[in-house]
C-alpha positions as CSV (number, residue, x, y, z in Angstrom):
1,M,7.1,-12.9,-21.8
2,K,5.1,-14.8,-19.2
3,R,5.9,-15.1,-15.6
4,I,5.7,-18.5,-14.4
5,G,3.0,-18.7,-11.3
6,A,3.0,-14.6,-11.5
7,R,0.5,-12.7,-9.3
8,K,0.0,-9.2,-10.5
9,K,0.5,-6.7,-7.3
10,F,-0.5,-3.0,-7.4
11,T,1.3,-1.0,-4.6
12,G,3.9,1.1,-6.3
13,L,5.3,1.9,-3.2
14,I,8.0,0.3,-1.6
15,V,7.6,0.1,1.8
16,C,10.4,-0.6,4.0
17,A,11.8,-3.0,6.0
18,L,11.8,-0.3,7.6
19,I,8.7,-0.7,8.0
20,A,9.0,-3.7,7.1
21,L,8.5,-3.6,3.3
22,S,5.0,-3.6,4.0
23,G,4.2,-3.8,0.5
24,V,2.5,-6.4,-1.2
25,V,4.3,-9.1,-3.5
26,A,4.2,-10.4,-6.7
27,G,4.9,-14.2,-6.8
28,A,7.0,-16.4,-8.4
29,M,10.6,-16.2,-10.2
30,L,11.0,-15.6,-13.7
31,D,12.2,-18.4,-16.0
32,R,15.6,-16.8,-16.3
33,A,16.5,-18.6,-19.6
34,V,13.2,-17.3,-21.0
35,L,14.1,-13.9,-19.7
36,A,17.5,-13.8,-21.6
37,Q,16.1,-15.1,-24.9
38,S,13.3,-12.6,-24.7
39,Y,14.9,-9.3,-23.7
40,S,18.1,-9.0,-26.2
41,T,20.3,-6.2,-25.4
42,N,20.9,-5.3,-29.1
43,D,17.8,-2.7,-28.5
44,P,19.1,0.3,-31.2
45,G,17.4,3.3,-29.1
46,L,19.8,2.5,-26.3
47,N,23.5,3.7,-26.6
48,Y,25.5,1.0,-24.7
49,N,28.7,2.5,-25.9
50,L,27.5,5.8,-23.9
51,I,27.0,3.7,-20.6
52,S,30.3,1.7,-21.2
53,Q,31.9,5.1,-21.7
54,A,30.5,7.0,-18.6
55,W,31.6,3.8,-16.4
56,K,34.9,3.7,-17.4
57,I,35.4,7.6,-16.7
58,I,33.8,6.8,-13.2
59,N,36.1,3.9,-12.6
60,E,39.7,5.2,-13.7
61,K,39.3,8.9,-12.9
62,Y,36.9,9.6,-9.5
63,V,38.5,10.8,-6.8
64,D,37.1,8.7,-4.0
65,R,38.3,5.4,-4.9
66,T,36.1,3.9,-1.9
67,A,32.9,5.3,-3.5
68,V,33.6,3.2,-7.1
69,R,31.8,0.1,-6.2
70,P,30.3,-1.7,-9.3
71,T,27.2,-3.1,-7.8
72,K,26.3,0.1,-6.2
73,L,26.9,1.9,-9.6
74,T,24.9,-0.9,-11.3
75,Y,21.7,-0.6,-8.9
76,G,22.2,3.2,-9.5
77,A,22.0,3.2,-13.1
78,I,19.2,0.7,-13.1
79,T,17.3,3.0,-10.5
80,G,18.0,6.1,-12.7
81,M,16.4,4.0,-16.0
82,V,13.4,3.3,-13.8
83,N,13.2,6.5,-12.1
84,A,13.3,8.3,-15.6
85,L,10.0,6.4,-16.5
86,G,8.5,9.1,-14.3
87,D,6.2,6.7,-12.5
88,T,7.3,8.2,-9.2
89,G,5.9,6.0,-6.2
90,H,4.8,3.0,-8.4
91,S,7.5,1.5,-10.8
92,T,10.9,0.8,-8.8
93,F,13.7,-1.0,-8.5
94,L,14.4,-3.8,-5.7
95,D,17.9,-4.8,-4.9
96,P,17.9,-8.5,-3.5
97,D,17.8,-7.5,0.0
98,M,14.7,-5.6,-0.4
99,V,13.2,-8.4,-2.7
100,K,13.9,-10.8,0.3
101,I,12.0,-8.2,2.4
102,E,8.9,-7.8,0.2
103,R,8.1,-11.5,0.5
104,H,7.6,-11.6,4.4
105,Y,4.5,-9.3,3.7
106,L,2.5,-12.3,2.3
107,Q,3.3,-14.5,4.8
108,G,2.0,-11.9,7.4
109,N,5.2,-12.0,9.6
110,F,8.2,-9.1,9.7
111,S,10.1,-7.1,11.7
112,G,10.5,-3.7,11.4
113,I,8.7,-0.3,12.8
114,G,5.5,-1.1,10.8
115,A,4.8,1.4,8.2
116,E,4.8,1.8,4.6
117,I,6.5,4.5,3.0
118,Q,7.5,6.4,-0.6
119,I,9.1,9.1,-1.9
120,K,6.5,11.6,-3.0
121,K,7.7,15.4,-4.2
122,D,11.3,14.8,-2.9
123,H,10.1,13.8,0.4
124,V,10.0,10.4,2.4
125,V,5.9,10.1,3.1
126,I,4.3,7.9,5.1
127,L,1.8,6.1,3.4
128,A,0.2,4.1,5.8
129,P,0.9,2.4,9.7
130,L,0.0,-1.0,10.0
131,D,-2.6,-1.9,12.6
132,G,-1.2,-2.8,15.9
133,S,2.4,-1.6,14.6
134,P,5.0,0.2,16.2
135,A,4.6,3.0,14.1
136,Q,0.9,3.1,14.9
137,H,1.6,3.1,18.5
138,A,4.4,6.3,18.1
139,G,1.5,8.2,16.5
140,L,2.6,8.2,13.0
141,K,0.0,8.9,10.4
142,S,-0.4,8.9,6.9
143,G,0.7,12.1,5.4
144,D,3.6,12.5,7.9
145,I,7.3,13.3,6.2
146,I,10.3,11.8,7.7
147,M,12.8,14.3,7.8
148,K,15.6,12.7,9.7
149,V,16.7,8.8,10.7
150,D,19.0,9.2,14.2
151,G,19.7,12.7,13.7
152,K,20.7,12.8,10.0
153,D,18.8,14.3,7.2
154,I,17.7,11.9,4.6
155,S,16.5,14.5,2.1
156,G,17.6,13.4,-1.6
157,L,18.1,10.0,-0.9
158,A,17.0,6.9,-2.6
159,L,14.0,4.9,-1.2
160,D,16.5,2.0,-0.3
161,Q,18.9,4.1,1.5
162,V,16.0,5.5,3.6
163,V,15.1,2.0,4.2
164,S,18.6,0.6,5.3
165,R,18.6,3.6,8.0
166,I,15.5,2.6,9.3
167,A,15.4,-1.2,9.3
168,G,16.8,-3.4,11.8
169,K,16.4,-6.1,14.4
170,A,13.6,-6.5,16.7
171,G,13.9,-4.7,20.1
172,T,16.6,-2.0,18.8
173,S,15.4,1.4,18.2
174,V,15.5,4.2,15.7
175,E,14.9,8.0,16.4
176,L,12.8,9.4,13.6
177,T,12.1,13.2,13.0
178,I,8.6,13.7,11.9
179,L,6.9,16.6,9.8
180,N,3.2,16.9,10.1
181,P,2.5,18.7,6.9
182,K,-0.9,20.0,7.7
183,T,0.6,21.8,11.1
184,G,4.1,22.4,10.0
185,Q,5.0,21.0,13.4
186,S,8.0,18.6,13.7
187,R,9.0,16.1,16.6
188,E,11.4,13.7,17.7
189,V,9.8,9.8,17.7
190,T,11.9,7.3,19.4
191,I,10.3,3.8,18.2
192,V,11.1,0.4,19.4
193,R,11.4,-2.1,16.3
194,A,9.3,-5.5,16.6
195,K,8.6,-8.6,14.9
196,I,4.9,-7.9,13.6
197,T,2.4,-10.3,13.0
198,V,-0.3,-8.7,10.6
199,Q,-3.9,-9.2,11.4
200,N,-5.7,-7.6,8.2
201,V,-9.3,-8.3,8.9
202,T,-11.0,-7.5,12.3
203,W,-14.6,-6.6,13.3
204,A,-16.7,-5.7,16.2
205,L,-20.4,-4.2,16.8
206,V,-20.2,-0.5,17.1
207,P,-20.8,0.1,20.8
208,G,-24.7,1.2,21.4
209,T,-25.7,0.0,17.9
210,T,-26.6,-3.2,15.9
211,I,-23.8,-1.8,13.2
212,A,-21.1,-3.7,12.4
213,D,-17.5,-2.3,11.9
214,L,-15.3,-4.5,9.6
215,R,-11.6,-3.5,9.4
216,I,-9.6,-4.7,6.4
217,A,-5.8,-3.2,6.6
218,G,-4.4,-4.8,3.7
219,F,-5.2,-7.2,1.0
220,S,-2.8,-10.1,1.5
221,E,-3.3,-13.6,0.7
222,G,-6.0,-15.2,2.7
223,V,-7.9,-11.8,3.5
224,T,-11.2,-12.9,1.4
225,R,-11.2,-16.1,3.0
226,D,-11.2,-14.1,6.5
227,V,-13.6,-11.2,5.5
228,R,-16.3,-14.3,4.3
229,K,-15.7,-15.7,7.8
230,A,-16.2,-12.5,9.3
231,L,-19.4,-11.5,7.2
232,R,-20.8,-14.7,8.5
233,Q,-20.4,-14.0,11.8
234,I,-21.8,-10.3,11.5
235,E,-24.7,-12.1,9.8
236,N,-25.2,-14.3,13.0
237,D,-25.3,-11.2,14.9
238,N,-28.4,-9.9,13.5
239,A,-26.0,-6.5,12.2
240,T,-28.5,-4.1,10.6
241,G,-25.6,-1.9,9.0
242,L,-21.9,-2.4,7.9
243,I,-19.1,0.0,8.0
244,L,-15.9,-1.4,5.9
245,D,-12.9,0.2,7.6
246,M,-10.3,0.6,4.9
247,R,-8.4,3.6,6.1
248,D,-4.5,3.4,6.2
249,N,-4.7,0.1,4.0
250,P,-2.0,0.2,1.3
251,G,-3.3,-2.6,-0.9
252,G,-1.8,-5.9,-1.9
253,V,-2.7,-8.9,-3.9
254,F,-4.7,-7.9,-6.8
255,N,-7.0,-11.5,-6.9
256,E,-7.8,-10.6,-3.2
257,A,-9.2,-7.2,-4.0
258,V,-11.4,-8.4,-6.5
259,A,-12.5,-11.1,-4.5
260,T,-13.1,-9.2,-1.8
261,A,-15.4,-6.4,-3.6
262,S,-17.5,-9.3,-5.0
263,Q,-18.5,-10.0,-1.5
264,F,-20.4,-6.9,-1.3
265,L,-21.7,-6.9,-5.1
266,S,-24.1,-9.3,-6.8
267,S,-23.1,-8.6,-10.4
268,G,-21.7,-6.0,-12.6
269,T,-17.7,-5.2,-12.7
270,V,-15.0,-4.5,-9.9
271,V,-12.3,-2.9,-12.3
272,L,-11.0,-2.1,-15.6
273,Q,-7.7,-3.0,-16.8
274,K,-5.8,-1.0,-19.6
275,N,-2.6,-2.2,-21.0
276,S,0.1,-0.5,-22.6
277,K,-1.6,-0.8,-26.0
278,G,-4.9,0.8,-24.5
279,D,-6.6,-2.5,-24.5
280,I,-9.3,-2.5,-21.7
281,K,-10.3,-5.7,-19.9
282,S,-13.5,-5.8,-17.7
283,I,-12.7,-7.4,-14.1
284,P,-16.2,-8.8,-13.4
285,V,-17.6,-9.5,-10.2
286,Q,-17.5,-13.1,-8.7
287,P,-20.6,-14.9,-7.7
288,G,-21.4,-15.9,-4.2
289,G,-21.0,-12.4,-2.6
290,L,-22.1,-12.7,1.2
291,A,-23.1,-9.5,2.0
292,T,-24.8,-7.9,-1.3
293,S,-27.8,-6.2,0.5
294,I,-26.7,-4.9,4.2
295,H,-26.9,-1.2,4.3
296,M,-22.9,-0.2,4.1
297,V,-20.7,2.9,4.5
298,V,-16.8,2.7,3.3
299,L,-14.3,4.6,5.5
300,I,-11.4,6.1,3.2
301,N,-8.3,8.6,3.7
302,Q,-5.1,9.3,2.4
303,G,-3.6,6.1,3.1
304,T,-6.3,4.2,1.3
305,A,-4.3,3.0,-1.8
306,S,-4.0,0.4,-4.5
307,G,-6.3,-2.8,-3.6
308,S,-8.5,-0.8,-1.3
309,E,-9.1,1.8,-4.2
310,I,-10.5,-1.0,-6.3
311,V,-12.9,-2.1,-3.8
312,A,-13.8,1.7,-3.0
313,G,-14.0,2.4,-6.4
314,A,-16.3,-0.9,-7.6
315,L,-18.6,0.2,-4.6
316,K,-19.0,3.6,-5.2
317,D,-19.6,3.3,-9.1
318,A,-22.4,0.6,-8.0
319,K,-23.8,3.2,-5.9
320,R,-23.5,0.1,-3.3
321,A,-22.2,1.9,-0.5
322,T,-21.7,5.7,0.7
323,L,-17.7,6.7,0.6
324,V,-16.9,8.8,3.8
325,G,-13.8,10.5,4.8
326,E,-11.0,11.8,2.3
327,K,-9.6,11.4,-1.1
328,T,-7.4,8.4,-1.6
329,F,-4.0,8.1,-2.4
330,G,-4.3,7.5,-6.4
331,T,-2.1,4.4,-6.8
332,G,-3.6,3.3,-10.4
333,T,-1.3,0.6,-11.9
334,V,-0.9,-3.0,-11.6
335,L,2.7,-3.8,-11.1
336,Q,4.6,-6.9,-12.1
337,E,7.7,-8.0,-10.9
338,F,10.7,-9.3,-13.3
339,R,13.4,-10.9,-11.8
340,L,16.9,-9.8,-12.5
341,L,19.7,-12.4,-12.7
342,D,21.5,-11.6,-9.5
343,G,18.0,-11.8,-7.3
344,S,17.5,-8.4,-7.9
345,A,14.0,-7.2,-9.5
346,L,12.1,-4.3,-11.5
347,L,8.7,-3.6,-10.4
348,L,6.9,-2.3,-13.4
349,A,3.9,-0.7,-14.1
350,I,2.5,-3.0,-16.9
351,S,-1.4,-2.0,-16.6
352,E,-3.6,0.8,-15.5
353,W,-6.6,0.2,-13.7
354,L,-9.7,2.6,-13.9
355,T,-13.1,2.3,-11.8
356,P,-16.0,0.5,-13.8
357,A,-17.4,3.8,-14.9
358,G,-14.3,4.5,-16.4
359,H,-12.5,6.9,-13.6
360,V,-9.1,7.5,-13.7
361,I,-7.6,6.7,-10.2
362,W,-3.7,6.8,-11.2
363,H,-2.3,10.4,-9.1
364,K,-6.0,11.7,-8.6
365,G,-7.4,9.2,-5.9
366,I,-11.1,8.4,-5.6
367,E,-13.0,11.5,-3.7
368,P,-15.5,10.2,-0.9
369,N,-19.4,11.1,-1.4
370,V,-18.9,12.8,2.4
371,K,-16.0,14.5,2.8
372,V,-15.0,14.4,6.6
373,S,-11.3,15.3,7.7
374,L,-10.1,13.5,11.0
375,P,-9.2,15.8,13.7
376,A,-5.4,16.5,14.3
377,H,-3.7,13.9,16.6
378,V,-6.7,11.6,16.6
379,T,-5.9,8.2,15.7
380,P,-8.8,6.1,13.8
381,L,-10.6,4.0,16.2
382,H,-10.5,0.0,15.0
383,P,-12.7,-2.7,16.0
384,D,-9.8,-4.2,18.6
385,K,-10.4,-1.1,20.6
386,M,-14.4,-1.1,20.6
387,K,-14.7,-4.2,22.2
388,G,-15.4,-3.4,25.8
389,M,-16.0,0.3,24.9
390,S,-19.5,2.3,26.0
391,H,-21.4,4.4,23.7
392,A,-20.1,7.3,25.8
393,Q,-16.3,6.5,25.1
394,L,-17.3,6.1,21.3
395,K,-18.7,9.6,21.1
396,A,-15.5,10.8,23.0
397,S,-12.8,9.2,20.7
398,R,-13.6,12.3,18.2
399,D,-12.9,9.6,15.3
400,T,-15.4,12.0,13.2
401,Q,-15.2,9.8,9.9
402,L,-16.5,6.8,11.9
403,L,-19.1,8.8,13.7
404,K,-20.4,10.3,10.4
405,A,-20.5,6.7,9.1
406,V,-22.7,5.5,11.8
407,E,-25.0,8.6,11.7
408,L,-25.5,7.8,8.2
409,L,-26.5,4.2,8.9
410,K,-28.8,5.0,11.3
411,R,-31.1,7.2,9.0
């Protein structure tokens, strides 16, 4: 079964519109005629009579008649099947509204609070706030747990239900109760939703140095083009070192991640893909990289996921860069979107990716070469904030990860 014009995606977390469902999208629709022919319902392993019996009993006997809504129950059944796979935080079901929301990410414009979330150990966890988003300005960080929305407990809710409560039009506000798992402290945060334009690639010279700080916030379409443009500018400014900041980068389009990693490697492999049959395919470095020799450090944290883990893993295994920060999230599957007849979709893990040296990333993450934690209540310093900053202000920023990268590059 092949998808028409498909793009593989690997972020297994749905973001929210809520956030703006900042996840990454897969490409074109499935040919529905082919879908019907290729996936018959005559599988002897499934007991459709059992499913039908359960539906009939619920439809006839359940006391709260307002809750017996066929579409909702159908989506609940599909969600249950996907959840039964045990691929928490990766494979998932999207209703038609969430499919539309997800489309906006690659276009680079959407409304919401600007954060990516996922369900982890029965908690709604923020994977990453988007750069310049209301969520980031409100101080939300990767790893924060959302406990309540507008004062109502959301524990036990499905991801789409959480999304619907947090999502809303630009200019409206939502109150979140946020728990910091490191300190155990909770706080109330009121966030005004906004229209968000994603700027995934930015860079600046680190104040008082000849080191360039290149920030990649996500791997939407066109990122490699923007990275190459930035690298040419960095070369023209005679930078002697490069910091590649992929903290809180939730990933994105597979091909963009591979092409971006190839900008820093002259040869070899970017990533290995293992399919459901156990066959392994090597994805090679693309020729023509612009920054294959500059001394570099990569910044990672627990919000570094999916495509950014592919880049980090490739550079680490090739001993091309030193990784500084914290262990990454551990997204290790390539998701493919399968559109269903009513516009909803399944995002299913169709293959697993490994680092070039064969290291498993799924649920394990990538360990940094130099472990450095960011102090509580300190926000990562990005290029847009560095411009016009003095060296003294840089040191006072308390961004210990960035400062460690500068230290290593000065040696």
